[in-house]
C-alpha positions in Angstrom: 2.6 32.5 3.2 -0.5 30.5 2.2 -3.1 30.0 4.9 -5.4 27.1 4.9 -7.9 25.4 7.2 -6.1 22.1 6.9 -2.6 21.1 5.7 -2.0 17.4 4.9 1.5 16.2 4.4 1.6 13.0 2.3 -0.2 12.4 -1.0 -0.8 8.6 -0.9 -4.2 7.1 -0.6 -4.3 8.0 3.1 -3.6 11.7 2.6 -5.8 11.8 -0.5 -8.8 10.2 1.2 -8.5 12.6 4.2 -8.2 15.5 1.8 -11.4 14.3 0.1 -13.3 14.2 3.4 -12.1 17.6 4.4 -13.0 19.2 1.1 -16.4 17.6 1.2 -16.9 19.4 4.5 -15.9 22.8 2.9 -12.5 23.0 4.5 -9.8 24.8 2.6 -7.3 22.0 2.2 -3.7 21.9 1.0 -2.0 18.5 0.2 1.8 18.4 0.1 3.5 15.5 -1.7 7.2 15.2 -2.3 6.9 13.2 -5.6 5.9 14.9 -8.8 2.6 12.9 -8.8 0.2 12.0 -6.1 -0.8 8.4 -5.2 2.1 6.8 -3.3 1.4 3.1 -3.6 -1.6 4.2 -5.8 0.8 5.8 -8.3 0.6 3.6 -11.4 3.6 3.9 -13.7 2.7 5.1 -17.1 4.6 4.1 -20.3 4.0 5.1 -23.9 5.6 3.9 -27.2 4.4 4.7 -30.7 1.1 5.9 -29.5 0.6 2.8 -27.4 0.1 3.5 -23.7 0.4 1.1 -20.8 0.3 1.3 -17.0 1.8 -0.9 -14.4 1.1 -1.0 -10.7 4.2 -0.7 -8.5 2.6 -0.7 -5.0 -1.0 -1.6 -4.4 -2.4 -4.0 -7.0 -6.0 -4.9 -6.3 -9.2 -3.5 -4.8 -12.0 -5.6 -3.3 -15.8 -5.4 -2.7 -15.1 -5.2 1.0 -13.5 -1.7 0.6 -16.6 0.2 1.4 -15.1 3.5 2.3 -13.0 3.5 -0.8 -16.0 2.7 -2.9 -17.9 5.6 -1.3 -15.2 8.0 -2.5 -15.1 6.4 -6.0 -18.9 6.8 -6.3 -18.9 10.4 -5.1 -16.1 11.2 -7.5 -18.2 9.8 -10.4 -15.7 7.1 -11.5 -17.5 4.0 -10.5 -18.1 3.3 -14.2 -14.3 2.9 -14.7 -14.2 -0.2 -12.4 -13.1 -3.2 -14.5 -12.8 -6.9 -13.6 -9.4 -8.6 -13.2 -8.7 -11.5 -15.6 -8.8 -14.9 -13.9 -5.1 -15.9 -14.0 -3.4 -17.9 -11.3 -1.2 -17.1 -8.4 1.7 -19.4 -8.8 4.8 -20.9 -7.1 8.3 -20.9 -8.6 10.2 -24.0 -7.5 13.3 -25.5 -9.1 13.0 -23.1 -12.0 9.4 -24.2 -12.8 6.2 -22.2 -12.4 3.7 -24.4 -10.6 0.3 -24.2 -8.9 0.1 -23.2 -5.2 -1.4 -26.7 -4.4 1.8 -28.3 -5.7 3.6 -26.8 -2.7 1.2 -28.2 -0.1 1.1 -31.5 1.7 -2.6 -32.3 1.4 -2.6 -34.8 4.3 -1.0 -32.3 6.6 -3.6 -29.7 5.5 -6.5 -32.1 6.2 -5.2 -33.0 9.7 -4.7 -29.3 10.7 -7.5 -27.6 8.8 -10.2 -28.2 11.4 -8.3 -26.0 13.8 -9.6 -23.0 12.0 -13.0 -23.6 13.7 -11.6 -23.5 17.3 -8.5 -21.3 17.3 -8.8 -17.5 17.8 -6.3 -15.2 16.2 -6.1 -12.9 19.3 -2.6 -12.5 20.7 -1.2 -15.0 18.3 1.5 -14.3 15.7 1.0 -15.2 12.0 3.4 -18.1 12.4 1.8 -19.4 15.6 -1.7 -19.3 14.2 -1.3 -20.4 10.6 1.2 -23.2 11.5 -1.7 -24.8 13.4 -4.2 -24.2 10.5 -2.2 -25.5 7.6 0.5 -27.5 9.4 4.0 -26.5 10.4 5.7 -27.9 7.2 3.1 -26.4 4.9 3.5 -23.1 6.6 7.3 -23.1 6.5 7.6 -24.4 2.9 4.8 -22.5 1.1 2.2 -20.5 3.0 4.6 -18.2 4.9 6.1 -17.1 1.5 2.7 -16.0 0.3 2.1 -14.1 3.5 5.6 -12.4 3.1 4.6 -11.4 -0.4 1.8 -9.2 0.8 3.9 -6.5 2.7 7.2 -7.6 1.0 8.8 -8.5 4.3 9.0 -11.4 6.8 5.6 -11.8 8.5 6.1 -14.6 11.0 5.8 -12.1 13.9 2.9 -10.1 12.5 -0.3 -10.2 14.6 -2.5 -12.8 13.1 -5.6 -10.8 13.5 -4.1 -7.9 11.5 -2.8 -9.9 8.5 -6.1 -10.5 6.9 -9.3 -8.9 8.1 -12.9 -9.9 7.4 -15.1 -7.0 6.3 -18.7 -6.8 5.0 -18.8 -7.1 1.2 -20.7 -5.1 -1.4 -22.7 -7.5 -3.4 -23.3 -4.9 -6.2 -19.5 -4.6 -6.9 -17.0 -6.9 -8.4 -15.3 -9.2 -5.9 -11.9 -8.0 -7.0 -11.2 -5.2 -9.5 -9.1 -2.3 -10.6 -9.8 0.7 -12.8 -9.4 1.3 -16.6 -6.6 3.7 -16.0 -5.1 1.8 -13.1 -5.2 2.9 -9.4 -3.5 6.2 -10.4 -6.8 7.3 -11.9 -8.4 7.3 -8.5 -5.6 9.3 -7.0 -5.8 11.9 -9.8 -9.5 12.2 -9.5 -9.4 12.9 -5.8 -6.6 15.4 -6.3 -8.5 17.3 -8.9 -11.6 17.9 -6.6 -12.7 21.4 -5.8 -11.3 22.6 -2.5 -8.1 20.6 -2.6 -4.9 22.5 -3.4 -2.2 20.0 -4.4 1.5 20.9 -4.1 3.8 18.3 -5.6 7.5 17.9 -6.2 8.8 19.2 -2.8 8.9 17.4 0.5 7.9 19.0 3.8 11.2 20.0 5.5 9.9 21.2 8.9 6.9 21.8 11.0 6.7 24.6 13.7 4.1 26.5 15.6 3.5 30.2 15.3 0.7 32.2 16.8 -1.1 29.0 17.7 -1.0 27.7 14.1 1.1 25.1 12.3 3.7 26.3 9.8 4.9 23.8 7.3 8.0 24.6 5.3 8.9 22.7 2.2 12.3 22.0 0.7 11.7 24.6 -2.1 11.2 27.3 0.5 7.4 27.6 0.5 5.5 27.9 3.7 1.9 26.9 4.5 0.0 27.9 7.6 -3.1 26.2 9.0 -4.9 25.8 12.3 -5.1 22.0 11.6 -2.3 19.6 10.6 -2.5 16.0 9.4 0.4 13.7 8.6 -0.1 10.8 6.1 3.5 9.7 6.1 5.7 6.7 7.1 6.1 6.7 10.9 9.8 7.6 10.9 9.3 10.7 8.7 6.2 11.8 10.7 8.3 11.4 13.9 11.0 13.6 12.6 8.6 16.4 11.4 6.8 16.4 14.8 9.9 16.8 17.0 9.5 20.6 17.4 5.7 20.5 18.0 4.9 17.4 19.9 7.7 15.4 21.3 5.5 12.8 22.9 3.8 11.8 19.7 7.1 12.0 17.8 8.8 9.6 20.3 5.9 7.1 20.2 6.0 7.1 16.4 9.7 6.4 16.5 9.0 3.1 18.3 7.3 1.6 15.3 9.5 -0.6 13.0 9.2 -0.4 9.3 10.6 -2.0 6.1 11.6 -0.6 2.7 10.1 -2.2 -0.3 12.5 -2.1 -3.3 10.5 -2.6 -6.5 11.5 -2.9 -10.1 9.0 -2.8 -12.9 9.6 -4.1 -16.4 7.6 -3.8 -19.6 8.0 -6.4 -22.4 6.3 -6.8 -25.8 3.9 -9.7 -25.7 5.6 -11.5 -28.6 8.9 -11.5 -26.8 7.9 -13.6 -23.8 6.6 -17.1 -23.6 5.7 -17.2 -19.9 2.0 -18.1 -19.5 -0.2 -15.4 -18.0 -0.1 -15.3 -14.2 -1.4 -13.0 -11.5 1.8 -13.3 -9.5 4.8 -15.6 -8.8 6.0 -16.4 -5.4 9.5 -17.9 -5.1 10.3 -19.3 -1.6 13.7 -18.1 -0.2 14.5 -16.1 -3.3 15.9 -12.6 -3.8 12.4 -11.2 -4.3 9.3 -11.6 -2.2 6.9 -11.6 -5.2 6.5 -10.8 -8.9 3.1 -9.3 -9.6 1.9 -9.2 -13.2 -0.3 -6.9 -15.2 -1.7 -10.0 -16.9 -4.8 -9.5 -14.7 -5.6 -6.6 -17.1 -4.5 -7.9 -20.6 -3.1 -5.4 -23.1 -2.9 -5.8 -26.9 0.8 -5.0 -27.0 2.6 -5.2 -23.7 3.0 -7.3 -20.6 4.2 -5.8 -17.3 5.8 -7.3 -14.2 6.6 -5.7 -10.8 9.3 -7.5 -8.8 9.4 -6.7 -5.1 12.9 -7.4 -4.0 14.5 -8.0 -0.6 16.6 -5.0 0.4 20.3 -4.7 -0.3 20.6 -6.1 -3.9 22.5 -4.2 -6.6 20.9 -3.5 -10.0 22.9 -6.3 -11.7 21.6 -8.9 -9.3 18.1 -7.7 -9.7 18.0 -7.7 -13.5 19.8 -11.0 -13.6 17.0 -12.6 -11.5 14.3 -10.8 -13.5 15.6 -12.2 -16.8 15.9 -15.7 -15.3 12.3 -15.7 -14.0 10.8 -14.3 -17.2 13.0 -16.4 -19.4 14.1 -13.6 -21.7 17.3 -11.8 -22.4 17.9 -8.2 -21.1 17.5 -6.7 -24.6 13.9 -8.0 -24.7 13.0 -5.7 -21.8 11.6 -2.6 -23.5 11.2 -0.4 -20.4 12.1 -0.3 -16.7 11.0 1.7 -13.7 11.8 1.6 -10.0 9.9 2.5 -6.9 10.7 2.5 -3.2 7.8 2.3 -0.7 7.8 2.1 3.0 5.6 -0.3 5.0 5.2 -0.9 8.7 6.5 -4.0 10.4 3.7 -4.9 12.7 4.2 -6.9 15.9 2.1 -8.4 18.7 1.0 -5.5 20.9 0.5 -3.2 17.9 -3.1 -2.5 18.9 -1.9 -1.2 22.3 0.7 0.9 20.4 -2.1 2.4 18.3 -4.3 3.1 21.3 -1.4 4.9 23.0 -0.8 7.1 19.9 -4.6 7.9 19.7 -4.5 8.8 23.4 -1.6 11.2 22.8 -3.3 12.7 19.8 -6.4 13.3 21.9 -4.3 15.7 24.0 -2.7 17.4 21.0 -4.0 20.6 19.4 -5.6 20.0 16.0 -3.1 17.3 15.1 -4.1 14.2 13.1 -2.3 11.1 11.8 -3.3 8.6 9.2 -1.6 5.9 7.2 -1.1 2.2 6.9 0.1 1.6 10.5 -3.1 1.8 12.5 -5.8 -0.8 11.7 -3.8 -2.7 9.0 -2.0 -2.2 5.7 -4.7 -2.8 3.2 -6.1 0.1 1.1 -9.3 0.1 3.0 -7.4 0.2 6.3 -5.8 3.5 5.1 -9.0 5.0 3.9 -10.9 3.9 7.1 -8.2 5.5 9.3 -8.6 8.8 7.3 -12.4 8.6 7.7 -12.0 8.1 11.5 -9.5 11.0 11.8 -11.9 13.3 9.8 -14.7 12.3 12.1 -12.5 13.3 15.1 -11.6 16.5 13.3 -15.2 17.3 12.8 -16.1 16.5 16.4 -18.1 13.4 15.6 -16.1 11.2 17.9 
């Protein structure tokens, strides 16, 4: 039975960033990840053919200069020199089978009439629909803007808290406004996982959590056991709730109250010469079977183009690939490679801040138990890293 200072369950960016902070403090840290690779939404899919390599993002897609905690980790890990700009290609709208500009979907007069409301309205206690309908106009919101918002977490966002949908943060002027990395986001995950002091165990999910002798015991599906005085969970709320049933029923119950959505994603790789679609950053298609198609055109490749379709739940493979070929304007044989990914994202609602305050209050009374993830301060990459930073500060007695 391996004994550690800290065991972290979940190897996405939330768990990885917490592991980074713990290892920096000299804590002996084990990270358990059910997949064969770490990263979660940072796990870029890798494809190789005839010595040509290509990566495609299947979850998170872009980083920004406002991500100061993430940038701090990147700089400490010595990979800031791998930051690269994203190509300036457009976000587009698919209407009546044609790819058009975003502006083509907006009524400019309605926008001009409602736009000044942005200077007087506060987002507090307003849903996304309530707030932005007053900013862009009800028709503009319904016909176009709402679909772009839905594309961000790949679910309906009308009832999301407006103040948690997009958050303003101080920006680093010495860093590109929006960027990625030469090897995709996966390179960040791999670099953190390789740091001294972090023991990574992949390929087997945590099956149970119990207490023994005042310490947490984590058992994985392959029969391994890990013991630590401190436990952190960086998992979707429903999974975290199940694992905590035997050690903290109050926290487990409160986690079970949070709604969530599955994001069903299909990635396809096509040789450049086999597709005529003009380069795009993304395609949003209102009331379609998919929330968005996000392209790798932002980082051009000499041989391939890649597209990640984030579908609404419940579609079979035939329906998915039929729509993919229609949107891309190619036949199925022209698709050289495919991959799939299922991510879980929270469904935030008004009152979420109060929910988060309650979970933090419960954690304050728990013994060496910590939670991080995308369901506290927001769903952006930086929200995940910031939560991990705050939990580490609490762990280290700084809060």
